[in-house]
N, C-alpha and C positions, 0 to 999 in steps of 0.2 A: 119811248130805244126799246123798256123791255116784253112788249108786244111784240113787235117786229119779229125781236129773235123768237118769239117766242111761235106765230108763225114760220121761221123760218123753217125750225129743226122739226115743225108736225110737215114742211112741205118734203122738206129732203127727207123726214120718215117717212111718209106714206111712197114717193121716189126707195127707196133702197127696196120696202117691204113687196112693191110689187113687180121686182124686177127680175126673180124667180118665176112670177107667175107663169110665163112664156114659155120658158122654159122648164118645169114642169109638165106641163102641158104638151107639148110637144113629145117629150120623154113618152109618159104614157099614153099618146097615139100611137107613135111609131117605131118606141121597143128600142127607140137609140138610143144609146151612151154611150157607144163611140169617139163622137163629137160635144163632146162635158166635157171641160178640163177640172179633169179635178181636184188639182191645186187651187184653183181659181173658188171652185164653191167651198171648197175645204176650209179657207181663208174667209169665207163669204159667212156661213155655218160660224165661225170658228169667232167673230166681228157679232154676230148681230148678237151672239151666246153671253158675251163679255155686254158689253151693251144691253142687252135684256140682265144680265147680272145689278151693272151698276146703276138703272133705273128701277132698280125693286128694291136695291140698295136707300139707295134718295128717297123711296116715296117709302119706307120703313124708318129710318133716321132725318127726315125733315116732312113731318108727316100735314101739317100746318100747311107746305104750300105742294103739295102731292101733285098737284094741277096741274104744273108744271113739266112734272115729270109723267102721267100716267099715258099720254096718246105716245109719248115717243116709244112706249119701253110699250104701248101694243105693238106700236111698227114693227119694234123688234123683234121680239113674238114671233110675232107674222113671221118676217120675214124669216128667221132662225125655223121654224118649219116645214117654208117652203126651199130653203138650201137644204136643208135636211134632211127633208124629202128627197132629192134631186141625188147628192150625195148616196146616197144609200143605195136608191137604187141605183146607184152606176155603182157600187161595191158588189152589190150582189148581183151585177149580171159580170161584172169581170170574178168576183172569186168564183159563179159557177161555168164561165169562158173556161176558165187555168182551170178545171173539174174538170172540163170534159174532151181538153188537151185541144181547145180553139185560142184564134183569136179573140178579142172580145170582138172587132169591128163583125168575126166572120158567126158569130154569137149573134149579135144584134141583128143581121144578115135573116136569119135559118130565123129564131123570132116572130120576123116582121112578115117572114113569109108565112109562118106557121099561121100564126094572126090574122094572115088572107085567106088561109084553107090553103092552102098548096104545102106541098112537102119537099 
């Protein structure tokens, strides 16, 4: 039963880790952060960070059973990096839009036009 729980944990961790990949790729390609929900990615990044800290703590406190935690911890590190990347790009675009006196949507559309060669 312990093996089943470990495998289930790994599968869940992998799913969570790849959750943000398509969104990050889309944000980088289209330069559109307007449709990215700020609250959702903030919660996802914070949750991944908490799970990462928990995993590292468990590995440090119980080094004889590190194998139980290492896979899930690595997946949560990956998840944190992806979700924090999307969140960081969104916050940068929000800041730049505000500084330019534009809405985030208009700013993203402007970036998309500029990246395609049009002004």
